[in-house]
C-alpha positions as CSV (number, residue, x, y, z in Angstrom):
1,M,-55.2,6.5,-291.1
2,S,-52.1,5.6,-293.1
3,T,-51.1,2.1,-293.7
4,A,-47.8,2.3,-295.5
5,T,-46.8,-1.3,-294.8
6,E,-45.9,-2.7,-298.2
7,P,-41.9,-3.7,-297.4
8,V,-43.2,-5.9,-294.4
9,S,-45.9,-7.8,-295.9
10,P,-44.0,-10.6,-297.6
11,D,-42.2,-11.1,-294.3
12,V,-45.2,-11.3,-292.4
13,E,-46.4,-14.3,-294.8
14,T,-43.5,-16.1,-294.6
15,A,-42.8,-15.9,-290.6
16,N,-46.4,-16.3,-289.8
17,R,-46.4,-19.9,-291.4
18,W,-45.8,-21.8,-288.4
19,I,-48.4,-20.1,-286.3
20,Q,-51.2,-22.2,-287.8
21,E,-49.2,-25.4,-287.3
22,V,-48.7,-24.6,-283.6
23,R,-52.4,-23.8,-283.0
24,E,-53.4,-27.2,-284.7
25,E,-50.8,-29.2,-282.9
26,T,-51.8,-27.7,-279.5
27,G,-55.4,-28.0,-280.3
28,R,-54.9,-31.8,-280.5
29,V,-54.5,-31.6,-276.7
30,I,-56.0,-28.4,-275.5
31,V,-59.8,-28.5,-276.6
32,G,-60.9,-24.8,-277.2
33,Q,-58.9,-22.1,-275.3
34,R,-57.9,-20.4,-278.8
35,A,-57.7,-17.2,-277.0
36,L,-55.2,-18.8,-274.3
37,I,-53.1,-20.3,-277.1
38,D,-52.9,-17.1,-278.9
39,R,-51.7,-15.1,-275.8
40,L,-48.9,-17.6,-275.1
41,L,-47.9,-17.2,-278.6
42,I,-47.9,-13.3,-278.1
43,G,-45.6,-13.7,-275.2
44,L,-43.5,-15.8,-277.1
45,L,-43.3,-13.4,-280.1
46,T,-42.6,-10.4,-277.8
47,N,-40.3,-12.0,-275.2
48,G,-43.1,-11.0,-272.6
49,H,-43.9,-13.3,-269.4
50,I,-47.4,-14.3,-269.0
51,L,-49.4,-14.9,-265.8
52,L,-52.2,-17.4,-266.1
53,E,-55.2,-17.1,-263.5
54,G,-58.0,-19.6,-263.4
55,V,-59.7,-22.2,-261.2
56,P,-58.3,-25.8,-261.1
57,G,-58.9,-28.0,-263.7
58,L,-58.7,-25.5,-266.7
59,A,-55.5,-27.0,-268.2
60,K,-53.3,-24.0,-267.4
61,T,-50.2,-26.4,-266.7
62,L,-51.2,-28.7,-269.7
63,A,-51.4,-25.7,-272.1
64,V,-48.0,-24.6,-271.2
65,R,-46.5,-28.1,-271.2
66,T,-47.9,-28.8,-274.5
67,L,-46.7,-25.4,-276.0
68,A,-43.1,-26.3,-274.8
69,A,-43.4,-29.5,-276.6
70,V,-44.4,-28.1,-279.8
71,I,-41.4,-25.6,-279.8
72,R,-37.9,-27.2,-279.8
73,T,-36.9,-25.6,-276.7
74,Q,-35.7,-26.6,-273.2
75,F,-38.6,-26.6,-270.7
76,K,-38.8,-26.9,-267.0
77,R,-41.3,-27.0,-264.7
78,I,-40.9,-25.4,-261.0
79,Q,-43.5,-26.2,-258.5
80,F,-43.9,-23.2,-256.1
81,T,-44.3,-24.3,-252.3
82,P,-44.2,-22.2,-249.0
83,D,-40.9,-23.9,-248.1
84,L,-39.1,-23.0,-251.6
85,L,-35.9,-21.1,-251.3
86,P,-34.4,-18.8,-253.8
87,A,-31.4,-21.1,-254.3
88,D,-34.0,-24.0,-255.3
89,V,-35.0,-21.7,-258.4
90,M,-31.7,-19.7,-259.3
91,G,-29.0,-22.1,-258.2
92,T,-26.2,-21.8,-255.5
93,Q,-22.5,-22.1,-254.8
94,V,-21.3,-25.4,-253.9
95,Y,-17.7,-26.0,-252.3
96,N,-15.4,-28.1,-254.2
97,P,-13.0,-29.6,-251.6
98,R,-10.5,-31.0,-254.5
99,E,-10.0,-27.6,-255.7
100,G,-10.8,-25.6,-252.5
101,S,-13.1,-23.3,-254.0
102,F,-16.7,-22.6,-254.7
103,Q,-18.4,-23.5,-258.1
104,A,-21.8,-22.2,-259.0
105,K,-24.5,-24.9,-259.6
106,L,-27.2,-23.5,-261.8
107,G,-31.0,-24.0,-260.9
108,P,-33.8,-25.0,-263.0
109,I,-34.5,-21.2,-263.9
110,F,-31.9,-21.8,-266.7
111,A,-34.2,-23.1,-269.4
112,N,-36.1,-21.6,-272.4
113,L,-39.6,-22.0,-271.1
114,I,-40.3,-21.8,-267.4
115,L,-43.4,-22.9,-265.9
116,A,-43.8,-21.5,-262.5
117,D,-46.9,-23.5,-261.2
118,E,-48.6,-21.9,-258.4
119,I,-46.4,-19.0,-258.1
120,N,-48.5,-17.2,-255.3
121,R,-47.5,-20.2,-253.1
122,A,-44.0,-19.2,-252.6
123,P,-42.8,-16.5,-250.0
124,A,-41.7,-12.9,-250.9
125,K,-38.1,-13.7,-251.0
126,V,-38.4,-16.3,-253.8
127,Q,-40.8,-14.0,-255.8
128,S,-38.1,-11.3,-255.3
129,A,-35.5,-13.4,-256.8
130,L,-37.4,-13.7,-259.9
131,L,-37.2,-10.2,-260.5
132,E,-33.8,-10.0,-261.9
133,A,-34.3,-13.1,-264.0
134,M,-37.6,-11.8,-265.4
135,Q,-36.4,-8.2,-266.2
136,E,-32.6,-8.5,-266.8
137,R,-32.7,-12.1,-268.3
138,Q,-29.8,-12.8,-266.0
139,V,-29.0,-14.5,-262.6
140,T,-26.5,-13.4,-260.2
141,I,-25.0,-16.3,-258.0
142,G,-22.4,-15.2,-255.7
143,D,-20.1,-12.8,-257.4
144,Q,-20.9,-14.3,-260.6
145,T,-23.5,-13.1,-263.3
146,F,-24.9,-15.9,-265.8
147,R,-27.0,-14.9,-268.8
148,L,-30.2,-16.9,-269.4
149,P,-30.8,-18.8,-272.7
150,D,-32.7,-17.2,-275.3
151,P,-35.7,-17.4,-275.8
152,F,-36.5,-16.9,-272.1
153,L,-40.0,-17.0,-271.0
154,V,-41.6,-17.4,-267.6
155,L,-45.3,-18.7,-267.9
156,A,-46.6,-18.7,-264.4
157,T,-50.2,-20.1,-262.8
158,Q,-52.1,-19.2,-259.9
159,N,-55.2,-20.1,-258.4
160,P,-57.5,-17.2,-257.6
161,L,-59.7,-19.2,-255.1
162,E,-57.3,-20.7,-252.2
163,Q,-56.1,-18.1,-249.9
164,E,-54.4,-20.2,-247.2
165,G,-50.8,-20.7,-247.7
166,T,-50.6,-18.2,-250.5
167,Y,-48.6,-14.9,-250.8
168,P,-50.1,-12.1,-253.3
169,L,-47.7,-11.1,-255.7
170,P,-46.2,-7.7,-255.2
171,E,-47.2,-4.9,-257.7
172,A,-43.5,-4.7,-258.5
173,Q,-43.6,-8.4,-259.9
174,L,-47.1,-8.1,-261.4
175,D,-45.6,-5.4,-263.6
176,R,-43.0,-7.8,-264.9
177,F,-45.5,-9.8,-266.6
178,M,-46.6,-8.7,-269.9
179,L,-50.0,-10.2,-269.7
180,K,-52.3,-11.6,-267.2
181,V,-54.7,-13.9,-268.7
182,H,-57.9,-15.3,-267.0
183,I,-59.0,-18.6,-268.2
184,S,-62.7,-19.4,-268.3
185,Y,-64.7,-22.6,-268.5
186,P,-65.1,-24.2,-271.8
187,S,-68.4,-24.4,-273.6
188,K,-70.8,-27.3,-273.5
189,A,-69.6,-28.4,-277.0
190,E,-65.9,-28.1,-276.0
191,E,-66.8,-29.8,-272.8
192,R,-68.3,-32.7,-274.6
193,T,-65.2,-32.9,-276.8
194,I,-62.8,-32.9,-273.7
195,V,-64.8,-36.2,-272.5
196,D,-64.3,-38.0,-275.7
197,A,-60.5,-37.1,-275.6
198,M,-59.4,-37.2,-272.0
199,A,-61.8,-39.5,-270.1
200,T,-59.6,-42.3,-270.1
201,S,-57.0,-43.6,-267.8
202,A,-54.3,-43.0,-270.5
203,P,-55.2,-39.8,-272.6
204,S,-53.2,-39.1,-275.8
205,L,-50.9,-35.9,-274.8
206,E,-48.4,-36.7,-277.6
207,V,-47.4,-33.5,-279.9
208,T,-45.0,-33.2,-282.8
209,P,-42.5,-30.2,-282.5
210,K,-43.4,-27.7,-285.3
211,V,-41.1,-24.8,-284.7
212,H,-37.5,-24.1,-283.9
213,P,-36.2,-21.1,-281.8
214,E,-34.5,-19.6,-284.9
215,E,-38.1,-19.4,-286.5
216,I,-39.3,-17.7,-283.4
217,A,-36.2,-15.2,-283.4
218,Q,-37.3,-14.4,-287.3
219,A,-40.8,-13.8,-286.3
220,R,-39.8,-11.6,-283.5
221,A,-37.8,-9.4,-285.9
222,V,-41.0,-9.2,-288.2
223,V,-43.2,-8.4,-285.2
224,N,-40.8,-5.5,-284.4
225,R,-41.5,-4.0,-287.7
226,V,-45.2,-4.3,-287.8
227,F,-46.5,-0.8,-288.7
228,V,-48.1,1.3,-285.8
229,D,-49.7,4.6,-287.1
230,D,-49.2,7.8,-285.2
231,Q,-53.0,7.8,-284.3
232,I,-52.6,4.4,-283.1
233,K,-49.8,5.2,-281.0
234,N,-51.6,8.3,-279.4
235,Y,-54.7,6.2,-278.8
236,I,-52.6,3.7,-276.8
237,V,-51.0,6.5,-274.6
238,D,-54.4,7.8,-274.4
239,V,-55.8,4.3,-273.1
240,V,-52.8,4.1,-270.4
241,L,-53.1,7.9,-269.3
242,A,-56.8,7.3,-268.7
243,T,-56.0,4.6,-266.1
244,R,-54.2,7.2,-264.1
245,D,-56.2,10.3,-264.7
246,P,-59.8,9.4,-266.0
247,E,-61.3,12.6,-265.1
248,A,-59.1,14.2,-267.7
249,Y,-60.8,12.2,-270.3
250,K,-64.2,12.7,-268.8
251,L,-64.7,9.1,-267.7
252,D,-66.9,8.5,-264.7
253,L,-64.4,6.6,-262.7
254,A,-63.8,8.9,-259.6
255,G,-62.4,7.3,-256.7
256,M,-62.3,3.7,-258.3
257,I,-58.5,3.8,-259.2
258,R,-55.8,3.9,-256.6
259,Y,-52.8,3.7,-259.2
260,G,-52.8,3.6,-263.0
261,A,-50.6,1.5,-265.6
262,S,-46.9,2.5,-265.7
263,P,-45.0,3.3,-268.7
264,R,-44.0,-0.3,-269.2
265,G,-47.7,-0.9,-269.5
266,T,-47.7,1.5,-272.6
267,I,-44.7,-0.3,-274.1
268,N,-46.3,-3.7,-273.5
269,L,-49.4,-2.6,-275.1
270,T,-47.9,-1.4,-278.2
271,L,-45.8,-4.8,-278.4
272,A,-48.7,-6.9,-277.7
273,A,-50.9,-4.9,-280.4
274,R,-48.2,-5.7,-282.8
275,A,-48.2,-9.4,-282.2
276,H,-51.8,-9.5,-282.3
277,A,-52.0,-8.0,-285.6
278,F,-49.2,-10.6,-286.7
279,L,-51.1,-13.5,-285.5
280,Q,-53.9,-12.4,-287.7
281,G,-51.6,-12.2,-290.7
282,R,-51.6,-8.3,-290.8
283,N,-48.4,-6.1,-291.0
284,Y,-50.2,-3.1,-289.4
285,V,-52.0,-2.6,-286.2
286,T,-55.7,-1.4,-286.0
287,P,-57.7,-0.1,-283.2
288,H,-59.4,-3.6,-282.8
289,D,-56.0,-5.2,-282.0
290,V,-55.2,-2.6,-279.2
291,K,-58.9,-3.2,-277.7
292,S,-58.5,-7.1,-278.0
293,I,-55.4,-7.3,-276.1
294,A,-55.8,-4.2,-273.6
295,P,-57.6,-6.2,-271.0
296,D,-54.8,-8.7,-270.7
297,V,-52.2,-6.0,-270.5
298,L,-53.8,-3.7,-268.1
299,R,-55.9,-5.8,-265.6
300,H,-53.0,-6.4,-263.4
301,R,-51.6,-3.0,-263.8
302,V,-54.8,-1.1,-262.6
303,I,-55.0,-0.9,-259.0
304,I,-58.5,-0.2,-257.6
305,T,-59.5,1.3,-254.6
306,Y,-61.0,-0.3,-251.4
307,E,-64.2,1.5,-252.2
308,A,-64.5,0.2,-255.8
309,E,-63.8,-3.5,-254.3
310,A,-66.7,-2.9,-251.8
311,E,-68.8,-2.2,-254.9
312,N,-67.8,-5.3,-256.6
313,V,-66.0,-3.3,-259.4
314,T,-63.0,-5.1,-260.7
315,S,-60.1,-3.8,-262.8
316,D,-61.5,-5.7,-265.8
317,R,-64.6,-3.4,-265.6
318,V,-62.6,-0.4,-265.0
319,V,-60.4,-1.2,-268.2
320,A,-63.5,-2.0,-270.3
321,R,-65.2,1.5,-269.3
322,I,-61.9,3.3,-270.4
323,L,-62.0,1.3,-273.8
324,N,-65.7,2.0,-274.3
325,G,-65.4,5.6,-273.2
326,L,-62.6,6.7,-275.4
327,P,-62.9,7.7,-279.2
328,V,-61.3,5.2,-281.5
329,P,-59.1,6.5,-284.2
């Protein structure tokens, strides 16, 4: 496989310098969870939204808050509830009696980093209102359209346990998230460190900003130039096509997949693999980058059948079988 990447290498080294500083600063508050921090950075580097899923108490909200504090950007937290209205998020028109006209009052969506906390607690009309903002990076209020700031990133959290008072996200909105990240419990050693750091009524949660938005924009430009060999591109396409037609790739997944990943999944997997390589300090993508990030890109895009659910087969297991069954270039 060709790796003609010399022109990009110095840029990667220069643009990558702040990555380790961000990891270390967030690590002062978030114990362990290296994979989570890296996924948040991938979203930041690729302009992709992220859905975080995990049981309560795993520092989902704290991780997003900490990342926002490490970056010199505007941060807003929106607590999603069943009585939330689209105007509460996007903004609305307010009548000005002095001028006899309506004026737009912008909502909290107008910030660089948006924490959509417990997003699945909001009804469908609020979730639908987010689609334009997430995809088009703009919001329409009345007859006016407003551009959202750059960078603009939605980091949403949801609790997989509670079902009462929740509204499952529709597939159309799930597909707008570049990554869906499952957060697991910390190890024994990490939990012991958490006890030392957090078992107090006033834990230290202060961090120092380490990166400017301009540096993020520069890093994004470098990520876009990370080299992807034609064989890797073909491998990415095969992985996504295998979610739609596994029989064509001689994979024993008959009757398990209802819908496969869309072309947006192919695009996002390529972008995420580029960012994953960049985080490792490389200017070229390897099959390992693709296999490392593919579960996060595809788990919410592969819709399994009811028969698969009855057999306790998850989309994660389906994606794993595809990655293990396809030849690696």
